[in-house]
C-alpha positions as CSV (number, residue, x, y, z in Angstrom):
1,M,174.0,-99.2,-43.3
2,K,171.8,-96.2,-44.6
3,I,170.7,-94.2,-41.4
4,L,168.3,-91.6,-41.5
5,I,168.7,-88.8,-38.2
6,I,165.9,-86.5,-37.4
7,S,166.7,-83.5,-35.5
8,Q,165.8,-80.2,-34.9
9,Y,169.4,-78.9,-33.9
10,W,172.1,-79.8,-36.5
11,A,176.1,-78.5,-37.0
12,P,177.3,-75.7,-38.1
13,E,175.0,-74.5,-35.1
14,N,177.1,-75.0,-32.2
15,G,175.6,-76.0,-28.7
16,V,174.8,-79.4,-27.1
17,P,172.8,-81.6,-29.3
18,Q,174.8,-80.5,-32.2
19,R,178.2,-81.3,-30.4
20,R,176.9,-84.8,-29.2
21,W,175.5,-85.3,-33.1
22,S,178.6,-84.5,-34.7
23,W,180.5,-87.0,-32.3
24,L,178.0,-89.7,-32.5
25,T,177.6,-89.3,-36.7
26,G,181.6,-89.2,-36.8
27,I,181.5,-92.5,-35.0
28,L,179.0,-93.9,-37.5
29,E,180.7,-92.8,-40.4
30,E,184.1,-94.1,-39.2
31,Q,182.4,-97.8,-39.1
32,G,180.9,-97.4,-42.9
33,H,177.5,-96.1,-42.5
34,L,175.9,-93.4,-44.8
35,V,174.7,-91.1,-43.1
36,T,171.9,-88.9,-43.8
37,V,169.9,-85.9,-41.7
38,I,166.8,-84.2,-41.8
39,A,167.0,-80.5,-40.0
40,P,166.6,-76.9,-40.1
41,P,169.3,-74.7,-40.7
42,P,171.2,-72.8,-38.1
43,H,168.4,-70.3,-36.6
44,Y,168.8,-70.6,-33.1
45,N,172.0,-68.8,-31.7
46,R,170.4,-65.9,-34.4
47,S,167.1,-65.8,-34.6
48,P,166.2,-63.7,-37.8
49,S,162.9,-61.2,-37.9
50,L,160.2,-62.4,-39.8
51,G,161.0,-60.0,-42.7
52,E,164.8,-61.4,-43.1
53,W,162.9,-65.0,-42.8
54,W,161.0,-64.3,-45.3
55,K,163.6,-63.0,-47.8
56,S,166.1,-65.3,-47.4
57,G,163.1,-68.3,-48.5
58,S,164.1,-70.3,-45.0
59,F,160.6,-71.6,-45.1
60,R,161.3,-73.7,-48.0
61,A,163.5,-77.1,-47.5
62,R,166.8,-77.6,-49.5
63,T,169.9,-80.0,-49.7
64,E,173.5,-79.7,-48.4
65,H,176.6,-82.1,-48.8
66,E,179.8,-82.7,-47.4
67,T,179.3,-80.4,-44.2
68,I,182.5,-78.8,-42.4
69,N,183.2,-81.9,-40.0
70,H,181.4,-85.1,-41.9
71,A,180.2,-86.1,-45.2
72,E,176.6,-87.1,-43.8
73,T,174.1,-85.9,-46.6
74,V,171.7,-82.9,-44.6
75,V,168.2,-82.1,-45.6
76,R,167.2,-78.4,-44.6
77,T,163.7,-78.2,-43.5
78,G,161.6,-74.9,-43.8
79,F,161.5,-73.1,-40.2
80,F,159.8,-70.9,-38.3
81,P,162.3,-68.2,-36.1
82,A,162.2,-69.1,-32.6
83,G,162.4,-66.7,-29.8
84,R,162.9,-67.0,-25.9
85,S,159.5,-67.3,-24.2
86,L,157.8,-70.7,-24.0
87,T,155.4,-69.8,-26.3
88,Q,157.5,-68.8,-29.4
89,R,159.8,-71.9,-28.6
90,I,156.4,-73.9,-29.0
91,L,155.8,-72.3,-31.9
92,N,158.8,-73.0,-33.8
93,Q,159.3,-76.5,-32.6
94,A,155.8,-77.1,-33.9
95,A,156.5,-75.3,-37.3
96,V,159.8,-77.3,-37.6
97,A,158.4,-80.6,-37.2
98,A,155.3,-79.3,-39.6
99,A,158.2,-78.8,-42.2
100,A,159.8,-82.4,-41.4
101,L,156.6,-84.3,-42.1
102,W,156.2,-82.1,-45.5
103,V,159.9,-83.3,-46.4
104,I,158.9,-87.0,-45.3
105,G,155.9,-87.0,-46.9
106,K,157.1,-85.8,-50.3
107,K,160.3,-86.8,-50.9
108,P,161.9,-84.1,-52.4
109,G,165.4,-84.2,-54.7
110,V,168.1,-86.8,-52.8
111,L,165.2,-88.8,-50.5
112,R,163.0,-89.5,-53.7
113,N,164.3,-93.0,-53.9
114,Y,165.9,-93.5,-50.8
115,Q,165.4,-96.3,-47.9
116,P,167.1,-95.5,-44.5
117,D,167.8,-99.2,-43.1
118,L,167.5,-97.4,-39.8
119,I,166.0,-94.0,-38.5
120,I,167.1,-92.0,-34.9
121,G,164.9,-89.2,-33.8
122,S,166.9,-87.0,-31.6
123,V,165.0,-85.3,-28.5
124,P,164.6,-82.3,-27.6
125,A,162.6,-81.5,-29.4
126,L,159.5,-83.1,-28.3
127,P,157.5,-83.4,-31.7
128,T,160.8,-85.4,-32.8
129,S,159.7,-88.2,-31.4
130,V,156.2,-88.1,-33.2
131,V,157.8,-87.2,-36.3
132,T,160.3,-90.2,-36.2
133,Y,157.4,-92.5,-35.5
134,I,155.7,-91.4,-38.7
135,A,159.0,-91.4,-40.7
136,S,159.2,-95.0,-39.7
137,K,155.6,-95.5,-41.4
138,R,156.6,-93.7,-44.7
139,F,159.9,-95.6,-44.8
140,K,159.0,-98.5,-43.5
141,A,162.1,-98.7,-41.5
142,P,162.8,-99.4,-37.1
143,Y,163.3,-96.1,-35.5
144,V,165.4,-95.1,-32.0
145,I,164.9,-92.3,-30.3
146,D,167.7,-90.6,-28.7
147,L,166.2,-89.5,-25.4
148,R,168.5,-86.7,-24.4
149,D,166.8,-85.4,-20.9
150,A,164.4,-87.1,-18.7
151,W,161.3,-86.5,-21.5
152,P,158.3,-86.8,-20.9
153,D,158.7,-86.9,-16.9
154,L,159.5,-83.1,-17.3
155,I,156.5,-82.2,-18.9
156,S,154.8,-83.0,-15.4
157,E,156.5,-79.9,-14.4
158,H,155.3,-77.7,-16.6
159,E,153.4,-75.6,-13.8
160,R,156.7,-75.0,-12.3
161,W,158.5,-74.3,-15.7
162,N,158.3,-70.2,-15.0
163,S,159.0,-70.0,-11.6
164,G,162.3,-68.8,-12.2
165,L,161.3,-66.0,-14.4
166,G,159.7,-63.5,-11.9
167,D,156.0,-62.5,-12.0
168,P,154.1,-64.3,-15.1
169,S,153.1,-62.3,-18.0
170,F,149.5,-62.0,-18.8
171,R,149.7,-64.2,-21.6
172,E,151.0,-66.8,-19.4
173,K,148.4,-66.9,-17.3
174,V,145.7,-66.8,-19.6
175,L,147.3,-69.9,-21.3
176,S,148.0,-71.6,-18.1
177,R,144.1,-71.8,-17.0
178,G,143.3,-74.8,-19.7
179,P,145.8,-74.7,-23.2
180,V,149.1,-75.7,-21.5
181,Q,147.6,-78.7,-19.6
182,V,146.0,-79.7,-22.4
183,L,149.1,-79.8,-24.9
184,G,151.2,-81.1,-21.7
185,F,148.4,-83.9,-21.5
186,V,148.7,-84.4,-25.5
187,T,152.1,-84.0,-26.0
188,K,153.5,-86.5,-23.2
189,W,150.5,-88.9,-24.4
190,A,152.3,-88.5,-27.4
191,M,155.9,-89.2,-26.7
192,N,154.9,-92.1,-24.5
193,Y,153.1,-93.8,-27.6
194,S,156.3,-93.0,-29.6
195,L,158.9,-94.3,-27.4
196,R,156.5,-97.5,-26.6
197,E,156.4,-98.5,-30.5
198,S,160.2,-97.4,-30.7
199,D,162.8,-100.4,-31.6
200,G,165.2,-99.3,-29.1
201,L,166.2,-96.1,-26.9
202,I,169.5,-94.4,-26.4
203,V,169.6,-92.3,-22.8
204,T,172.3,-90.1,-21.2
205,S,172.0,-91.1,-17.4
206,S,171.7,-94.5,-16.4
207,L,169.0,-93.7,-13.9
208,L,166.9,-92.7,-17.0
209,G,167.1,-95.8,-18.7
210,K,166.7,-97.7,-15.4
211,A,163.5,-95.8,-15.1
212,L,162.1,-96.1,-18.6
213,K,162.7,-100.4,-18.8
214,E,160.7,-100.5,-15.2
215,R,157.8,-98.2,-17.5
216,F,158.1,-100.6,-20.0
217,D,158.1,-103.8,-18.0
218,E,155.2,-102.6,-16.3
219,Q,153.6,-102.0,-19.6
220,Q,155.1,-105.4,-21.0
221,K,156.4,-103.7,-23.8
222,S,160.3,-104.2,-23.0
223,V,160.4,-107.3,-25.0
224,D,163.6,-107.1,-27.2
225,K,164.1,-103.2,-26.7
226,P,167.7,-102.3,-26.8
227,I,168.7,-99.4,-24.1
228,S,171.5,-97.6,-24.5
229,V,173.2,-95.1,-21.7
230,I,175.7,-93.0,-24.2
231,R,176.5,-89.7,-22.0
232,N,177.2,-86.1,-23.1
233,V,180.8,-86.8,-22.8
234,F,181.5,-85.7,-26.9
235,P,184.9,-83.9,-27.3
236,P,184.9,-80.6,-25.8
237,E,185.9,-77.2,-27.0
238,I,188.2,-77.1,-24.3
239,N,190.4,-80.0,-24.2
240,Q,192.9,-79.5,-21.4
241,R,193.2,-79.4,-17.8
242,V,193.3,-75.9,-16.5
243,S,196.5,-75.9,-14.9
244,E,197.5,-72.2,-14.9
245,H,195.5,-71.1,-12.1
246,E,195.2,-67.3,-11.2
247,E,196.2,-67.5,-7.3
248,R,193.6,-67.6,-5.0
249,S,192.8,-65.1,-2.6
250,A,192.8,-66.1,0.7
251,D,189.4,-64.1,1.7
252,C,187.2,-64.7,-1.1
253,L,185.6,-67.3,-3.2
254,N,185.4,-67.2,-7.6
255,V,182.3,-68.9,-8.3
256,L,182.1,-69.6,-12.2
257,Y,178.3,-70.6,-13.8
258,A,178.8,-71.3,-18.1
259,G,175.7,-72.4,-19.1
260,T,172.0,-72.1,-20.0
261,L,170.2,-69.5,-17.7
262,G,167.5,-71.4,-18.0
263,R,164.0,-72.8,-16.3
264,A,165.5,-75.9,-15.1
265,Q,168.2,-74.6,-13.3
266,N,166.4,-71.9,-11.4
267,L,169.7,-69.7,-10.5
268,T,168.2,-67.3,-8.0
269,N,169.3,-69.8,-5.7
270,A,173.0,-68.9,-6.7
271,I,172.1,-65.2,-6.0
272,R,170.6,-66.1,-2.5
273,A,173.5,-68.0,-1.4
274,V,176.1,-65.0,-2.3
275,A,173.6,-62.8,-0.4
276,R,174.2,-64.9,2.8
277,T,177.6,-65.6,2.2
278,G,177.8,-61.6,2.3
279,E,175.6,-61.5,6.1
280,G,178.3,-63.8,7.3
281,G,180.8,-61.9,6.5
282,Y,182.4,-64.1,3.6
283,Q,183.2,-62.7,-0.4
284,V,182.1,-64.3,-3.0
285,N,182.5,-63.2,-6.5
286,L,180.4,-65.0,-8.7
287,R,180.1,-64.8,-12.8
288,F,177.5,-65.7,-15.0
289,V,178.8,-66.4,-18.6
290,G,175.8,-67.5,-20.9
291,A,172.0,-66.5,-21.8
292,G,169.1,-68.0,-21.2
293,A,165.0,-67.2,-20.4
294,A,166.2,-66.2,-16.9
295,R,169.0,-63.9,-17.4
296,Q,166.5,-60.7,-17.1
297,E,165.2,-62.4,-13.5
298,L,168.4,-62.9,-12.3
299,V,169.8,-59.4,-12.9
300,R,166.6,-58.2,-11.1
301,L,167.4,-60.5,-8.2
302,A,170.8,-59.3,-7.9
303,K,169.9,-55.5,-8.3
304,D,167.2,-56.5,-5.3
305,L,169.2,-58.5,-2.8
306,N,172.4,-55.4,-3.6
307,V,174.4,-58.4,-4.6
308,K,177.5,-57.7,-6.9
309,V,177.1,-60.6,-9.7
310,E,178.4,-60.2,-13.3
311,F,176.9,-61.3,-16.3
312,S,178.2,-61.9,-19.8
313,S,177.0,-63.5,-22.8
314,K,178.2,-66.9,-24.3
315,L,182.0,-66.6,-25.3
316,A,184.0,-68.8,-27.7
317,A,185.8,-71.4,-26.4
318,D,189.6,-69.3,-25.7
319,E,187.6,-66.8,-23.8
320,L,186.1,-69.2,-21.7
321,A,189.2,-70.9,-20.9
322,E,190.3,-67.5,-19.0
323,Q,187.3,-67.6,-16.8
324,Y,188.1,-71.0,-16.4
325,K,191.5,-70.2,-14.9
326,W,189.9,-67.0,-13.0
327,A,187.8,-69.5,-11.2
328,D,188.3,-71.6,-7.9
329,T,185.0,-73.5,-8.4
330,A,182.2,-74.3,-10.6
331,L,178.7,-74.0,-10.4
332,V,176.9,-76.9,-11.5
333,H,173.1,-76.0,-10.4
334,L,169.8,-77.7,-10.9
335,T,166.2,-76.8,-9.4
336,D,164.4,-79.3,-7.5
337,W,161.8,-81.0,-9.9
338,P,161.9,-84.9,-9.6
339,A,162.5,-85.7,-13.2
340,L,166.0,-83.8,-13.3
341,E,167.1,-86.6,-11.1
342,Q,167.7,-88.7,-14.0
343,A,169.8,-85.6,-15.8
344,V,173.3,-85.2,-16.0
345,P,173.9,-81.6,-17.5
346,S,176.6,-82.1,-19.8
347,K,178.7,-79.5,-18.2
348,T,179.3,-81.9,-15.5
349,Y,182.0,-83.7,-17.8
350,E,183.6,-80.9,-19.3
351,L,184.2,-79.7,-15.5
352,M,186.1,-83.3,-15.1
353,N,187.9,-82.9,-18.2
354,L,188.8,-79.9,-17.1
355,G,189.8,-80.8,-13.4
356,I,188.1,-77.8,-12.1
357,H,186.5,-78.4,-8.7
358,I,182.8,-78.6,-8.8
359,S,179.6,-77.0,-6.8
360,A,176.8,-78.5,-7.5
361,V,173.5,-78.0,-6.5
362,A,171.8,-81.4,-7.5
363,S,170.4,-84.6,-6.4
364,G,170.1,-87.6,-7.8
365,E,172.6,-88.9,-10.8
366,T,174.5,-85.7,-11.1
367,M,175.4,-85.9,-6.9
368,E,176.4,-89.7,-7.5
369,L,178.9,-88.9,-9.8
370,I,180.6,-86.1,-8.7
371,E,180.8,-87.4,-5.4
372,A,181.8,-91.0,-6.3
373,L,184.5,-89.6,-8.8
374,E,185.5,-87.1,-6.3
375,A,184.6,-84.0,-8.4
376,G,183.4,-81.5,-5.9
377,H,180.8,-81.0,-3.5
378,V,177.2,-81.4,-3.6
379,V,174.4,-79.8,-2.0
380,A,170.7,-80.1,-2.1
381,P,168.7,-77.8,-4.7
382,E,167.0,-75.1,-3.5
383,S,168.7,-74.4,0.0
384,P,170.4,-71.3,-0.4
385,E,171.4,-71.7,2.6
386,A,173.3,-75.0,2.4
387,L,175.1,-73.8,-0.9
388,A,176.6,-70.4,1.2
389,Q,177.6,-73.1,4.0
390,L,179.6,-74.8,1.4
391,W,180.9,-71.8,-0.1
392,M,182.1,-70.3,3.2
393,K,183.8,-73.7,4.1
394,L,185.6,-73.6,0.8
395,I,186.9,-70.2,1.9
396,D,187.9,-71.4,5.5
397,E,189.7,-74.7,3.7
398,P,191.1,-74.1,0.0
399,R,192.4,-77.3,0.4
400,L,189.0,-79.0,-0.3
401,L,189.1,-77.0,-3.8
402,D,192.0,-79.7,-4.5
403,V,190.2,-82.4,-7.0
404,S,191.7,-85.5,-8.2
405,T,192.4,-86.7,-12.1
406,V,189.7,-89.6,-11.2
407,G,186.7,-87.9,-12.7
408,A,188.8,-86.7,-15.8
409,K,190.1,-90.2,-16.4
410,W,186.4,-91.8,-16.3
411,V,185.3,-89.1,-18.8
412,A,188.2,-90.4,-21.2
413,E,187.4,-93.9,-20.9
414,E,183.6,-93.1,-21.4
415,R,184.2,-90.8,-24.2
416,V,186.5,-92.9,-26.4
417,N,186.0,-96.7,-25.2
418,V,182.6,-96.9,-23.4
419,A,179.8,-94.4,-25.5
420,P,181.4,-96.0,-28.7
421,R,181.0,-99.1,-28.1
422,E,177.4,-98.8,-26.3
423,F,176.3,-96.8,-29.6
424,L,177.7,-99.6,-32.2
425,R,176.2,-102.2,-30.3
426,M,172.7,-100.8,-30.7
427,I,173.1,-100.0,-34.1
428,D,174.3,-103.6,-34.6
429,N,171.2,-104.4,-33.3
430,F,169.6,-103.5,-37.0
431,E,172.4,-104.7,-39.1
432,T,170.7,-107.0,-41.9
433,D,172.8,-109.8,-43.7
């Protein structure tokens, strides 16, 4: 089959969406499918200045063949430089979506006589679902939406998106008085429409798949609409258990958070928990490795609470492996938005694969998986006291930090057998004789 993938994130950029689709593209190509991609060039990890952007001609489309890891053809769209603020991200995603629509409408170069058998749109970014719907009309082909998070339900939490970022800016105050609500309503309606009209859905958690099926049943839109659960169990950058752990101290706990310092995490909760352990006479050493919109507020809060917290930028795989050896436990952290009960951070699977004890602040499916697979301990979101009590208990009873191999074996089975089988079963629905 000829399969067209539409995404705003693609290799060689290194992130969860990119790694997920490098893995899935490999599965498709192993079965003989021909993959063509519409995506912007790498620009999220290093956002160029407006001058660099203009001089490089990054607003123009171009075609790439034979990428580093796979043989897909990539049509690179134009883009507008991204930023960390919500406003800049919305502008970037809108610009990339508009550029993708131009490519779809114009069908330049390799797309001139191209006719896909199936179109897959990867969300996020949010506009991709609408772009995919329009592409299905342009190419007269069925389409599937790969819904990586609990969208569009997360849009309902827009009033709390910046709750962990400190005091709102003047721009945020102005936009929140009407424009954000209107944009949120339109985006949610458009996404729901594109999901309802899709010929199939791919989700990353069973709870999200169940919720969508129930929603479509109520709307009588679920007839013959396949929904596949394909978890974020793509091959990790560090692919072996951390066996050479540094000797544990009897009177402290080393806690590592490696991931996005973002809105959905609200990691101020973890810093407040460290402060509470100090008040109880315990020592918790917390390290953040990563970047995100909340970093500045986390640094400020740690200083205000007089809590020693280490911050490091995103590290290469070999450097991150050293951090894992240092850690007694790794933190998986989500805030208390109801939609996040249907989400499972991809870091959860990586930590299970490595055999590192997980201190999880979560509910819903993340909680269920960690507890069922004996991968660590879970406390409720937005309760610094509960997290502090867990960490103090781990110091008092260090044997609790030992985890079984159940989680690692389950992740391996999902990656090697379950996910590929479910993915190809979805693709087979659109095979023609």
